C-alpha positions in Angstrom: 0.4 -0.2 0.0 1.3 3.3 -0.6 2.2 5.7 2.3 -1.1 8.7 0.9 -2.9 5.5 1.0 -2.1 5.0 4.5 -2.7 7.4 6.1 -6.3 8.2 3.7 -7.4 4.6 4.8 -6.3 5.1 8.0 -8.3 8.4 8.3 -12.1 6.6 7.5 -11.6 4.5 10.4 -13.3 5.6 13.6 -11.2 6.7 17.5 -10.3 9.7 15.0 -7.3 11.2 15.8 -5.6 9.0 17.4 -6.0 5.8 15.2 -4.3 8.3 12.6 -2.2 9.5 14.6 -1.1 5.8 15.0 -0.6 4.9 11.8 1.2 8.6 11.1 4.0 6.9 14.0 3.7 3.1 12.1 4.5 4.6 8.9 7.2 7.3 9.8 8.9 5.1 12.4 8.8 2.1 9.2 9.9 4.8 6.5 12.2 6.7 8.2 13.0 5.4 12.0 12.5 7.1 15.1 13.2 6.5 18.6 10.2 9.2 19.5 7.0 10.1 17.8 5.4 13.7 19.4 2.5 15.7 18.0 2.4 19.2 19.5 -0.6 21.8 19.2 0.2 25.8 20.1 -2.5 26.6 22.3 -2.7 30.6 23.3 0.9 31.5 24.5 1.8 27.6 24.3 2.5 24.3 22.7 0.5 21.1 23.6 1.6 17.0 23.1 -1.5 16.2 21.6 0.1 12.4 20.4 3.5 11.1 22.4 4.9 7.0 20.7 5.8 6.9 24.5 3.5 7.8 27.3 5.6 6.3 30.7 7.7 9.7 29.4 5.7 12.4 27.6 2.9 11.8 28.7 -0.1 13.3 26.2 -1.1 16.7 27.2 2.6 17.9 28.9 2.5 21.7 28.6 5.3 24.3 28.3 4.7 28.5 27.3 6.6 28.1 24.3 8.8 31.8 24.2 11.1 32.5 21.5 13.2 29.7 21.0 15.1 28.3 17.6 12.6 25.2 18.1 10.2 27.4 18.3 11.1 30.1 15.1 12.2 26.8 12.8 8.9 24.3 14.0 6.6 27.7 14.7 7.5 29.8 12.3 8.8 28.2 9.5 7.1 24.9 10.3 9.3 22.2 9.3 9.5 19.2 11.3 11.9 19.1 14.2 14.8 16.2 14.3 18.2 15.5 15.8 19.8 15.0 12.8 19.4 19.4 12.4 20.1 19.5 16.7 23.1 21.7 16.0 21.3 23.9 13.2 18.2 24.5 15.9 19.1 24.0 20.2 16.6 21.8 19.8 13.4 22.2 22.0 13.3 22.3 26.6 11.5 19.8 28.4 7.8 20.2 28.5 6.4 19.3 31.7 3.9 16.0 32.6 
């Protein structure tokens, strides 16, 4: 099954958005590989974790203030994905509290 077909199929399943997030997590793990996959949403001047592949260490609903940081400029302002491979260009995110 093609990548887009996998995601479209997941979107049609019940249990959204979790079903889609799980499918996206699996797809990125299969195609690229990852140790940790999280999705964040901007909520006013904070970011909130809405999905995690490691709920024990990085629980959903963890929040932190979103200040002016290299990570914020990369991810929020420039709308680019954060990857440890580009960590030298970005100081990296600070910890999000549970």
